[in-house]
All heavy atoms as TSV, in Angstrom:
chain	resi	resn	atom	element	x	y	z
A	1	MET	N	N	45.659	82.845	25.259
A	1	MET	CA	C	45.721	84.295	25.166
A	1	MET	C	C	46.997	84.681	24.438
A	1	MET	O	O	47.925	83.892	24.334
A	1	MET	CB	C	45.637	84.908	26.559
A	1	MET	CG	C	46.870	84.797	27.390
A	1	MET	SD	S	46.675	85.681	28.950
A	1	MET	CE	C	48.147	85.113	29.749
A	2	ASN	N	N	47.025	85.902	23.960
A	2	ASN	CA	C	48.173	86.393	23.200
A	2	ASN	C	C	48.872	87.518	23.953
A	2	ASN	O	O	48.220	88.433	24.451
A	2	ASN	CB	C	47.720	86.892	21.833
A	2	ASN	CG	C	47.199	85.761	20.982
A	2	ASN	OD1	O	47.934	84.841	20.662
A	2	ASN	ND2	N	45.928	85.814	20.628
A	3	ILE	N	N	50.193	87.427	24.025
A	3	ILE	CA	C	51.017	88.472	24.617
A	3	ILE	C	C	52.180	88.732	23.663
A	3	ILE	O	O	52.414	87.962	22.733
A	3	ILE	CB	C	51.549	88.082	26.019
A	3	ILE	CG1	C	52.466	86.857	25.954
A	3	ILE	CG2	C	50.394	87.864	26.992
A	3	ILE	CD1	C	53.167	86.539	27.277
A	4	THR	N	N	52.901	89.810	23.921
A	4	THR	CA	C	54.108	90.119	23.156
A	4	THR	C	C	55.278	90.075	24.114
A	4	THR	O	O	55.263	90.721	25.154
A	4	THR	CB	C	54.005	91.507	22.492
A	4	THR	OG1	O	52.846	91.546	21.663
A	4	THR	CG2	C	55.243	91.804	21.655
A	5	VAL	N	N	56.276	89.264	23.761
A	5	VAL	CA	C	57.474	89.108	24.594
A	5	VAL	C	C	58.674	89.540	23.772
A	5	VAL	O	O	58.966	88.939	22.738
A	5	VAL	CB	C	57.647	87.647	25.069
A	5	VAL	CG1	C	58.894	87.506	25.927
A	5	VAL	CG2	C	56.414	87.164	25.810
A	6	ALA	N	N	59.341	90.596	24.232
A	6	ALA	CA	C	60.529	91.122	23.542
A	6	ALA	C	C	60.246	91.346	22.055
A	6	ALA	O	O	61.045	91.002	21.194
A	6	ALA	CB	C	61.716	90.188	23.741
A	7	GLY	N	N	59.071	91.895	21.767
A	7	GLY	CA	C	58.713	92.229	20.396
A	7	GLY	C	C	58.140	91.095	19.573
A	7	GLY	O	O	57.791	91.298	18.413
A	8	VAL	N	N	58.011	89.900	20.150
A	8	VAL	CA	C	57.494	88.741	19.430
A	8	VAL	C	C	56.143	88.349	20.009
A	8	VAL	O	O	56.016	88.108	21.214
A	8	VAL	CB	C	58.477	87.548	19.535
A	8	VAL	CG1	C	57.922	86.328	18.829
A	8	VAL	CG2	C	59.840	87.927	18.995
A	9	LYS	N	N	55.129	88.275	19.132
A	9	LYS	CA	C	53.803	87.866	19.586
A	9	LYS	C	C	53.808	86.368	19.862
A	9	LYS	O	O	54.345	85.592	19.080
A	9	LYS	CB	C	52.753	88.213	18.542
A	9	LYS	CG	C	52.567	89.710	18.372
A	9	LYS	CD	C	51.369	90.023	17.513
A	9	LYS	CE	C	51.243	91.513	17.298
A	9	LYS	NZ	N	50.831	92.242	18.461
A	10	LYS	N	N	53.201	85.990	21.016
A	10	LYS	CA	C	53.178	84.583	21.409
A	10	LYS	C	C	51.812	84.232	21.963
A	10	LYS	O	O	51.152	85.073	22.582
A	10	LYS	CB	C	54.211	84.312	22.495
A	10	LYS	CG	C	55.632	84.533	22.041
A	10	LYS	CD	C	56.623	84.188	23.120
A	10	LYS	CE	C	58.026	84.395	22.584
A	10	LYS	NZ	N	58.750	83.176	22.444
A	11	GLU	N	N	51.414	82.990	21.745
A	11	GLU	CA	C	50.198	82.477	22.366
A	11	GLU	C	C	50.626	81.679	23.590
A	11	GLU	O	O	51.479	80.789	23.494
A	11	GLU	CB	C	49.428	81.588	21.394
A	11	GLU	CG	C	48.078	81.188	21.941
A	11	GLU	CD	C	47.197	80.527	20.901
A	11	GLU	OE1	O	47.333	80.851	19.699
A	11	GLU	OE2	O	46.386	79.689	21.307
A	12	VAL	N	N	50.057	82.027	24.743
A	12	VAL	CA	C	50.406	81.374	26.004
A	12	VAL	C	C	49.129	80.973	26.729
A	12	VAL	O	O	48.037	81.430	26.390
A	12	VAL	CB	C	51.266	82.308	26.906
A	12	VAL	CG1	C	52.594	82.633	26.240
A	12	VAL	CG2	C	50.522	83.576	27.250
A	13	SER	N	N	49.284	80.135	27.752
A	13	SER	CA	C	48.120	79.671	28.499
A	13	SER	C	C	47.603	80.758	29.433
A	13	SER	O	O	48.369	81.591	29.930
A	13	SER	CB	C	48.478	78.416	29.287
A	13	SER	OG	O	49.529	78.685	30.181
A	14	ASP	N	N	46.312	80.748	29.673
A	14	ASP	CA	C	45.708	81.669	30.643
A	14	ASP	C	C	46.294	81.397	32.015
A	14	ASP	O	O	46.626	80.263	32.352
A	14	ASP	CB	C	44.192	81.472	30.692
A	14	ASP	CG	C	43.485	81.973	29.438
A	14	ASP	OD1	O	44.099	82.722	28.666
A	14	ASP	OD2	O	42.312	81.610	29.243
A	15	GLY	N	N	46.419	82.436	32.817
A	15	GLY	CA	C	46.928	82.280	34.175
A	15	GLY	C	C	48.438	82.226	34.280
A	15	GLY	O	O	48.984	81.984	35.355
A	16	LEU	N	N	49.149	82.484	33.180
A	16	LEU	CA	C	50.607	82.443	33.185
A	16	LEU	C	C	51.157	83.572	34.051
A	16	LEU	O	O	50.751	84.728	33.915
A	16	LEU	CB	C	51.144	82.585	31.755
A	16	LEU	CG	C	52.649	82.484	31.574
A	16	LEU	CD1	C	53.122	81.050	31.820
A	16	LEU	CD2	C	53.044	82.940	30.180
A	17	THR	N	N	52.067	83.238	34.947
A	17	THR	CA	C	52.702	84.256	35.790
A	17	THR	C	C	54.023	84.707	35.158
A	17	THR	O	O	54.568	84.026	34.288
A	17	THR	CB	C	52.989	83.724	37.199
A	17	THR	OG1	O	53.958	82.674	37.115
A	17	THR	CG2	C	51.722	83.229	37.893
A	18	VAL	N	N	54.526	85.820	35.644
A	18	VAL	CA	C	55.821	86.314	35.183
A	18	VAL	C	C	56.899	85.271	35.484
A	18	VAL	O	O	57.757	84.988	34.643
A	18	VAL	CB	C	56.163	87.673	35.838
A	18	VAL	CG1	C	57.599	88.077	35.533
A	18	VAL	CG2	C	55.194	88.750	35.375
A	19	GLU	N	N	56.841	84.670	36.670
A	19	GLU	CA	C	57.824	83.648	37.033
A	19	GLU	C	C	57.811	82.486	36.055
A	19	GLU	O	O	58.865	82.032	35.591
A	19	GLU	CB	C	57.538	83.139	38.453
A	19	GLU	CG	C	58.537	82.097	38.932
A	19	GLU	CD	C	58.243	81.638	40.347
A	19	GLU	OE1	O	57.254	80.902	40.535
A	19	GLU	OE2	O	58.992	82.032	41.244
A	20	GLN	N	N	56.625	82.023	35.670
A	20	GLN	CA	C	56.523	80.921	34.714
A	20	GLN	C	C	57.037	81.337	33.340
A	20	GLN	O	O	57.689	80.556	32.648
A	20	GLN	CB	C	55.071	80.443	34.607
A	20	GLN	CG	C	54.571	79.751	35.855
A	20	GLN	CD	C	53.055	79.595	35.856
A	20	GLN	OE1	O	52.319	80.462	35.386
A	20	GLN	NE2	N	52.599	78.486	36.402
A	21	LEU	N	N	56.751	82.579	32.943
A	21	LEU	CA	C	57.221	83.066	31.648
A	21	LEU	C	C	58.741	83.111	31.608
A	21	LEU	O	O	59.349	82.735	30.601
A	21	LEU	CB	C	56.643	84.455	31.352
A	21	LEU	CG	C	57.056	85.054	30.015
A	21	LEU	CD1	C	56.530	84.222	28.851
A	21	LEU	CD2	C	56.577	86.501	29.905
A	22	ILE	N	N	59.363	83.545	32.697
A	22	ILE	CA	C	60.829	83.582	32.760
A	22	ILE	C	C	61.402	82.184	32.531
A	22	ILE	O	O	62.368	82.014	31.788
A	22	ILE	CB	C	61.291	84.176	34.101
A	22	ILE	CG1	C	61.012	85.680	34.120
A	22	ILE	CG2	C	62.768	83.895	34.358
A	22	ILE	CD1	C	61.215	86.346	35.463
A	23	VAL	N	N	60.787	81.181	33.125
A	23	VAL	CA	C	61.237	79.793	32.932
A	23	VAL	C	C	60.987	79.360	31.493
A	23	VAL	O	O	61.876	78.811	30.828
A	23	VAL	CB	C	60.525	78.842	33.919
A	23	VAL	CG1	C	60.822	77.388	33.590
A	23	VAL	CG2	C	60.936	79.162	35.353
A	24	ASN	N	N	59.781	79.616	30.989
A	24	ASN	CA	C	59.420	79.201	29.629
A	24	ASN	C	C	60.329	79.826	28.571
A	24	ASN	O	O	60.627	79.202	27.554
A	24	ASN	CB	C	57.976	79.573	29.310
A	24	ASN	CG	C	56.966	78.799	30.116
A	24	ASN	OD1	O	57.301	77.898	30.885
A	24	ASN	ND2	N	55.705	79.155	29.970
A	25	GLU	N	N	60.765	81.048	28.828
A	25	GLU	CA	C	61.600	81.768	27.859
A	25	GLU	C	C	63.090	81.508	28.062
A	25	GLU	O	O	63.915	82.096	27.362
A	25	GLU	CB	C	61.317	83.270	27.939
A	25	GLU	CG	C	59.932	83.661	27.469
A	25	GLU	CD	C	59.732	83.419	25.985
A	25	GLU	OE1	O	60.584	83.838	25.184
A	25	GLU	OE2	O	58.716	82.786	25.632
A	26	ASN	N	N	63.434	80.636	29.011
A	26	ASN	CA	C	64.844	80.314	29.288
A	26	ASN	C	C	65.688	81.564	29.489
A	26	ASN	O	O	66.775	81.705	28.914
A	26	ASN	CB	C	65.440	79.454	28.180
A	26	ASN	CG	C	64.757	78.124	28.071
A	26	ASN	OD1	O	64.525	77.454	29.075
A	26	ASN	ND2	N	64.402	77.730	26.858
A	27	VAL	N	N	65.176	82.482	30.304
A	27	VAL	CA	C	65.884	83.733	30.565
A	27	VAL	C	C	67.197	83.432	31.281
A	27	VAL	O	O	67.225	82.723	32.285
A	27	VAL	CB	C	65.008	84.677	31.422
A	27	VAL	CG1	C	65.802	85.880	31.887
A	27	VAL	CG2	C	63.786	85.110	30.623
A	28	GLU	N	N	68.293	83.963	30.712
A	28	GLU	CA	C	69.603	83.790	31.348
A	28	GLU	C	C	69.665	84.642	32.606
A	28	GLU	O	O	69.139	85.748	32.639
A	28	GLU	CB	C	70.708	84.222	30.383
A	28	GLU	CG	C	70.887	83.287	29.205
A	28	GLU	CD	C	72.047	83.710	28.344
A	28	GLU	OE1	O	73.071	84.166	28.893
A	28	GLU	OE2	O	71.918	83.578	27.128
A	29	THR	N	N	70.312	84.144	33.605
A	29	THR	CA	C	70.473	84.812	34.907
A	29	THR	C	C	69.178	85.481	35.376
A	29	THR	O	O	69.107	86.703	35.525
A	29	THR	CB	C	71.634	85.838	34.888
A	29	THR	OG1	O	71.380	86.822	33.892
A	29	THR	CG2	C	72.971	85.169	34.649
A	30	PRO	N	N	68.130	84.671	35.598
A	30	PRO	CA	C	66.835	85.233	35.992
A	30	PRO	C	C	66.896	86.040	37.288
A	30	PRO	O	O	66.069	86.922	37.499
A	30	PRO	CB	C	65.933	84.010	36.137
A	30	PRO	CG	C	66.839	82.852	36.240
A	30	PRO	CD	C	68.107	83.221	35.529
A	31	GLN	N	N	67.880	85.769	38.120
A	31	GLN	CA	C	67.995	86.525	39.374
A	31	GLN	C	C	68.389	87.981	39.130
A	31	GLN	O	O	68.227	88.820	40.006
A	31	GLN	CB	C	68.964	85.840	40.347
A	31	GLN	CG	C	70.399	85.802	39.892
A	31	GLN	CD	C	70.760	84.595	39.031
A	31	GLN	OE1	O	69.922	84.017	38.347
A	31	GLN	NE2	N	72.025	84.214	39.052
A	32	TYR	N	N	68.874	88.291	37.936
A	32	TYR	CA	C	69.299	89.654	37.621
A	32	TYR	C	C	68.400	90.361	36.606
A	32	TYR	O	O	68.674	91.491	36.229
A	32	TYR	CB	C	70.735	89.656	37.089
A	32	TYR	CG	C	71.738	89.153	38.089
A	32	TYR	CD1	C	72.490	88.008	37.830
A	32	TYR	CD2	C	71.928	89.802	39.305
A	32	TYR	CE1	C	73.408	87.532	38.755
A	32	TYR	CE2	C	72.836	89.327	40.235
A	32	TYR	CZ	C	73.571	88.198	39.950
A	32	TYR	OH	O	74.478	87.721	40.874
A	33	VAL	N	N	67.346	89.701	36.156
A	33	VAL	CA	C	66.494	90.299	35.133
A	33	VAL	C	C	65.502	91.271	35.771
A	33	VAL	O	O	65.024	91.067	36.883
A	33	VAL	CB	C	65.757	89.216	34.304
A	33	VAL	CG1	C	64.664	88.534	35.110
A	33	VAL	CG2	C	65.191	89.804	33.032
A	34	THR	N	N	65.235	92.344	35.048
A	34	THR	CA	C	64.177	93.278	35.398
A	34	THR	C	C	63.091	93.105	34.347
A	34	THR	O	O	63.380	92.956	33.166
A	34	THR	CB	C	64.702	94.728	35.397
A	34	THR	OG1	O	65.747	94.827	36.361
A	34	THR	CG2	C	63.609	95.715	35.726
A	35	VAL	N	N	61.841	93.097	34.799
A	35	VAL	CA	C	60.721	92.836	33.895
A	35	VAL	C	C	59.801	94.051	33.858
A	35	VAL	O	O	59.502	94.648	34.897
A	35	VAL	CB	C	59.931	91.598	34.359
A	35	VAL	CG1	C	58.719	91.348	33.459
A	35	VAL	CG2	C	60.819	90.366	34.378
A	36	THR	N	N	59.365	94.401	32.638
A	36	THR	CA	C	58.304	95.388	32.503
A	36	THR	C	C	57.114	94.732	31.814
A	36	THR	O	O	57.279	93.878	30.941
A	36	THR	CB	C	58.729	96.628	31.687
A	36	THR	OG1	O	59.041	96.247	30.350
A	36	THR	CG2	C	59.911	97.336	32.316
A	37	ILE	N	N	55.940	95.140	32.246
A	37	ILE	CA	C	54.698	94.754	31.582
A	37	ILE	C	C	54.021	96.050	31.183
A	37	ILE	O	O	53.745	96.897	32.046
A	37	ILE	CB	C	53.775	93.929	32.504
A	37	ILE	CG1	C	54.467	92.645	32.951
A	37	ILE	CG2	C	52.460	93.612	31.781
A	37	ILE	CD1	C	53.676	91.850	33.979
A	38	ASN	N	N	53.799	96.214	29.895
A	38	ASN	CA	C	53.184	97.435	29.373
A	38	ASN	C	C	53.927	98.682	29.875
A	38	ASN	O	O	53.315	99.654	30.309
A	38	ASN	CB	C	51.704	97.487	29.737
A	38	ASN	CG	C	50.968	96.254	29.238
A	38	ASN	OD1	O	51.262	95.733	28.180
A	38	ASN	ND2	N	50.025	95.776	30.017
A	39	ASP	N	N	55.258	98.602	29.833
A	39	ASP	CA	C	56.159	99.700	30.204
A	39	ASP	C	C	56.138	100.053	31.695
A	39	ASP	O	O	56.615	101.113	32.085
A	39	ASP	CB	C	55.880	100.958	29.371
A	39	ASP	CG	C	56.195	100.752	27.901
A	39	ASP	OD1	O	57.165	100.022	27.597
A	39	ASP	OD2	O	55.481	101.315	27.054
A	40	GLU	N	N	55.610	99.164	32.542
A	40	GLU	CA	C	55.634	99.388	33.991
A	40	GLU	C	C	56.497	98.309	34.630
A	40	GLU	O	O	56.339	97.117	34.343
A	40	GLU	CB	C	54.217	99.344	34.559
A	40	GLU	CG	C	53.357	100.438	33.960
A	40	GLU	CD	C	52.318	100.958	34.924
A	40	GLU	OE1	O	52.323	100.551	36.089
A	40	GLU	OE2	O	51.504	101.762	34.474
A	41	PHE	N	N	57.402	98.726	35.514
A	41	PHE	CA	C	58.292	97.775	36.167
A	41	PHE	C	C	57.519	96.881	37.136
A	41	PHE	O	O	56.595	97.337	37.807
A	41	PHE	CB	C	59.407	98.510	36.921
A	41	PHE	CG	C	60.424	99.129	36.014
A	41	PHE	CD1	C	60.338	100.468	35.657
A	41	PHE	CD2	C	61.460	98.370	35.493
A	41	PHE	CE1	C	61.268	101.041	34.808
A	41	PHE	CE2	C	62.394	98.933	34.634
A	41	PHE	CZ	C	62.298	100.272	34.295
A	42	VAL	N	N	57.932	95.610	37.185
A	42	VAL	CA	C	57.350	94.635	38.105
A	42	VAL	C	C	58.411	94.308	39.147
A	42	VAL	O	O	59.543	93.965	38.793
A	42	VAL	CB	C	56.928	93.347	37.360
A	42	VAL	CG1	C	56.349	92.328	38.323
A	42	VAL	CG2	C	55.949	93.668	36.245
A	43	GLU	N	N	58.062	94.417	40.411
A	43	GLU	CA	C	58.998	94.071	41.489
A	43	GLU	C	C	59.339	92.589	41.408
A	43	GLU	O	O	58.446	91.753	41.211
A	43	GLU	CB	C	58.368	94.384	42.854
A	43	GLU	CG	C	58.124	95.847	43.101
A	43	GLU	CD	C	59.404	96.612	43.356
A	43	GLU	OE1	O	60.380	96.026	43.853
A	43	GLU	OE2	O	59.415	97.819	43.040
A	44	SER	N	N	60.611	92.246	41.586
A	44	SER	CA	C	61.026	90.841	41.481
A	44	SER	C	C	60.306	89.967	42.497
A	44	SER	O	O	60.032	88.800	42.226
A	44	SER	CB	C	62.533	90.708	41.629
A	44	SER	OG	O	62.951	91.217	42.879
A	45	GLY	N	N	59.949	90.503	43.645
A	45	GLY	CA	C	59.213	89.738	44.642
A	45	GLY	C	C	57.786	89.430	44.228
A	45	GLY	O	O	57.123	88.608	44.857
A	46	SER	N	N	57.323	90.067	43.156
A	46	SER	CA	C	55.951	89.865	42.676
A	46	SER	C	C	55.869	88.954	41.454
A	46	SER	O	O	54.774	88.715	40.942
A	46	SER	CB	C	55.323	91.217	42.312
A	46	SER	OG	O	55.277	92.059	43.423
A	47	PHE	N	N	57.010	88.455	40.974
A	47	PHE	CA	C	56.999	87.623	39.766
A	47	PHE	C	C	56.077	86.416	39.920
A	47	PHE	O	O	55.382	86.035	38.981
A	47	PHE	CB	C	58.405	87.134	39.413
A	47	PHE	CG	C	59.334	88.193	38.873
A	47	PHE	CD1	C	60.648	87.874	38.596
A	47	PHE	CD2	C	58.925	89.499	38.656
A	47	PHE	CE1	C	61.530	88.825	38.095
A	47	PHE	CE2	C	59.802	90.463	38.161
A	47	PHE	CZ	C	61.102	90.119	37.880
A	48	LYS	N	N	56.078	85.813	41.096
A	48	LYS	CA	C	55.303	84.586	41.319
A	48	LYS	C	C	53.799	84.864	41.322
A	48	LYS	O	O	53.008	84.010	40.914
A	48	LYS	CB	C	55.727	83.964	42.644
A	48	LYS	CG	C	55.220	82.573	42.876
A	48	LYS	CD	C	55.840	81.989	44.139
A	48	LYS	CE	C	55.667	80.489	44.156
A	48	LYS	NZ	N	56.457	79.864	45.198
A	49	SER	N	N	53.400	86.053	41.751
A	49	SER	CA	C	51.974	86.351	41.891
A	49	SER	C	C	51.414	87.236	40.772
A	49	SER	O	O	50.197	87.438	40.700
A	49	SER	CB	C	51.719	87.032	43.237
A	49	SER	OG	O	52.423	88.257	43.317
A	50	THR	N	N	52.274	87.755	39.900
A	50	THR	CA	C	51.803	88.628	38.819
A	50	THR	C	C	51.362	87.777	37.633
A	50	THR	O	O	52.174	87.106	37.002
A	50	THR	CB	C	52.902	89.617	38.384
A	50	THR	OG1	O	53.303	90.385	39.523
A	50	THR	CG2	C	52.408	90.538	37.290
A	51	VAL	N	N	50.060	87.822	37.358
A	51	VAL	CA	C	49.478	87.031	36.270
A	51	VAL	C	C	49.351	87.920	35.039
A	51	VAL	O	O	48.851	89.043	35.114
A	51	VAL	CB	C	48.093	86.481	36.685
A	51	VAL	CG1	C	47.457	85.702	35.542
A	51	VAL	CG2	C	48.223	85.596	37.922
A	52	LEU	N	N	49.815	87.391	33.925
A	52	LEU	CA	C	49.747	88.136	32.672
A	52	LEU	C	C	48.330	88.106	32.107
A	52	LEU	O	O	47.583	87.155	32.325
A	52	LEU	CB	C	50.733	87.554	31.665
A	52	LEU	CG	C	52.194	87.665	32.101
A	52	LEU	CD1	C	53.078	86.775	31.254
A	52	LEU	CD2	C	52.654	89.105	32.024
A	53	LYS	N	N	47.993	89.176	31.368
A	53	LYS	CA	C	46.674	89.293	30.764
A	53	LYS	C	C	46.807	89.348	29.242
A	53	LYS	O	O	47.848	89.737	28.717
A	53	LYS	CB	C	45.971	90.551	31.275
A	53	LYS	CG	C	45.724	90.553	32.780
A	53	LYS	CD	C	45.036	91.808	33.244
A	53	LYS	CE	C	45.841	93.056	33.203
A	53	LYS	NZ	N	47.060	93.141	33.959
A	54	ASP	N	N	45.740	88.982	28.570
A	54	ASP	CA	C	45.709	89.018	27.120
A	54	ASP	C	C	46.080	90.414	26.634
A	54	ASP	O	O	45.569	91.422	27.147
A	54	ASP	CB	C	44.311	88.644	26.617
A	54	ASP	CG	C	44.271	88.446	25.118
A	54	ASP	OD1	O	45.137	87.725	24.593
A	54	ASP	OD2	O	43.372	89.016	24.478
A	55	GLY	N	N	47.001	90.486	25.690
A	55	GLY	CA	C	47.416	91.755	25.113
A	55	GLY	C	C	48.598	92.415	25.802
A	55	GLY	O	O	49.087	93.445	25.330
A	56	ASP	N	N	49.069	91.840	26.918
A	56	ASP	CA	C	50.218	92.424	27.621
A	56	ASP	C	C	51.470	92.404	26.746
A	56	ASP	O	O	51.650	91.512	25.913
A	56	ASP	CB	C	50.521	91.660	28.917
A	56	ASP	CG	C	49.620	92.071	30.075
A	56	ASP	OD1	O	48.937	93.106	29.986
A	56	ASP	OD2	O	49.620	91.343	31.088
A	57	THR	N	N	52.330	93.393	26.982
A	57	THR	CA	C	53.642	93.452	26.338
A	57	THR	C	C	54.696	93.341	27.434
A	57	THR	O	O	54.721	94.155	28.355
A	57	THR	CB	C	53.826	94.774	25.569
A	57	THR	OG1	O	52.829	94.837	24.541
A	57	THR	CG2	C	55.210	94.866	24.947
A	58	VAL	N	N	55.532	92.314	27.329
A	58	VAL	CA	C	56.530	92.020	28.349
A	58	VAL	C	C	57.925	92.221	27.766
A	58	VAL	O	O	58.209	91.783	26.650
A	58	VAL	CB	C	56.400	90.554	28.850
A	58	VAL	CG1	C	57.431	90.244	29.918
A	58	VAL	CG2	C	54.985	90.277	29.350
A	59	GLU	N	N	58.775	92.884	28.534
A	59	GLU	CA	C	60.172	93.065	28.153
A	59	GLU	C	C	61.056	92.594	29.299
A	59	GLU	O	O	60.728	92.807	30.469
A	59	GLU	CB	C	60.481	94.528	27.848
A	59	GLU	CG	C	59.751	95.097	26.651
A	59	GLU	CD	C	60.215	94.553	25.310
A	59	GLU	OE1	O	61.359	94.045	25.221
A	59	GLU	OE2	O	59.431	94.628	24.355
A	60	PHE	N	N	62.174	91.965	28.963
A	60	PHE	CA	C	63.189	91.561	29.936
A	60	PHE	C	C	64.367	92.514	29.769
A	60	PHE	O	O	64.907	92.662	28.683
A	60	PHE	CB	C	63.658	90.129	29.682
A	60	PHE	CG	C	62.554	89.116	29.790
A	60	PHE	CD1	C	62.228	88.312	28.709
A	60	PHE	CD2	C	61.837	88.953	30.959
A	60	PHE	CE1	C	61.225	87.364	28.797
A	60	PHE	CE2	C	60.824	88.009	31.071
A	60	PHE	CZ	C	60.515	87.214	29.985
A	61	LEU	N	N	64.754	93.155	30.860
A	61	LEU	CA	C	65.837	94.136	30.812
A	61	LEU	C	C	66.982	93.673	31.708
A	61	LEU	O	O	66.772	93.147	32.799
A	61	LEU	CB	C	65.334	95.492	31.315
A	61	LEU	CG	C	64.089	96.029	30.606
A	61	LEU	CD1	C	63.566	97.255	31.339
A	61	LEU	CD2	C	64.394	96.353	29.167
A	62	TYR	N	N	68.188	93.909	31.241
A	62	TYR	CA	C	69.392	93.568	31.979
A	62	TYR	C	C	70.217	94.837	32.127
A	62	TYR	O	O	70.574	95.466	31.137
A	62	TYR	CB	C	70.219	92.508	31.269
A	62	TYR	CG	C	69.474	91.221	31.064
A	62	TYR	CD1	C	68.717	91.006	29.923
A	62	TYR	CD2	C	69.523	90.210	32.010
A	62	TYR	CE1	C	68.026	89.823	29.729
A	62	TYR	CE2	C	68.834	89.032	31.832
A	62	TYR	CZ	C	68.094	88.844	30.689
A	62	TYR	OH	O	67.405	87.666	30.508
A	63	PHE	N	N	70.498	95.237	33.351
A	63	PHE	CA	C	71.316	96.412	33.589
A	63	PHE	C	C	72.748	95.970	33.833
A	63	PHE	O	O	72.994	95.054	34.601
A	63	PHE	CB	C	70.788	97.195	34.794
A	63	PHE	CG	C	69.413	97.757	34.524
A	63	PHE	CD1	C	68.287	97.130	35.019
A	63	PHE	CD2	C	69.267	98.896	33.748
A	63	PHE	CE1	C	67.016	97.644	34.759
A	63	PHE	CE2	C	68.003	99.407	33.477
A	63	PHE	CZ	C	66.890	98.773	33.989
A	64	MET	N	N	73.657	96.618	33.136
A	64	MET	CA	C	75.060	96.241	33.240
A	64	MET	C	C	75.854	97.396	33.844
A	64	MET	O	O	75.641	98.547	33.482
A	64	MET	CB	C	75.628	95.910	31.868
A	64	MET	CG	C	74.997	94.708	31.250
A	64	MET	SD	S	75.792	94.381	29.676
A	64	MET	CE	C	74.678	93.179	29.008
A	65	GLY	N	N	76.743	97.044	34.710
A	65	GLY	CA	C	77.637	98.049	35.274
A	65	GLY	C	C	78.903	98.129	34.448
A	65	GLY	O	O	79.085	97.387	33.486
A	66	GLY	N	N	79.741	99.015	34.846
A	66	GLY	CA	C	81.021	99.119	34.154
A	66	GLY	C	C	81.254	100.508	33.630
A	66	GLY	O	O	80.560	101.451	33.981
A	67	GLY	N	N	82.197	100.620	32.797
A	67	GLY	CA	C	82.538	101.929	32.249
A	67	GLY	C	C	83.698	102.531	33.009
A	67	GLY	O	O	84.310	101.916	33.876
A	68	GLN	N	N	83.986	103.750	32.674
A	68	GLN	CA	C	85.110	104.416	33.306
A	68	GLN	C	C	84.681	105.695	33.948
A	68	GLN	O	O	83.815	106.345	33.592
A	68	GLN	CB	C	86.191	104.684	32.275
A	68	GLN	CG	C	86.728	103.410	31.705
A	68	GLN	CD	C	87.906	103.684	30.791
A	68	GLN	OE1	O	88.653	104.608	31.007
A	68	GLN	NE2	N	88.085	102.881	29.786
């Protein structure tokens, strides 16, 4: 199946979960990443059970603190 990850189209295996995608994409600090699928946030507790579908668009977001 085909999905888009961070703007790049990729062919991945059927049944791929968000958790597996995070590993496959070598996401830095996965414990701090926020994931959206088709512009909807996915709860981190659901990464293991959320299965991606053909045509999904996935984004990895990192929120940073700081400033003055």
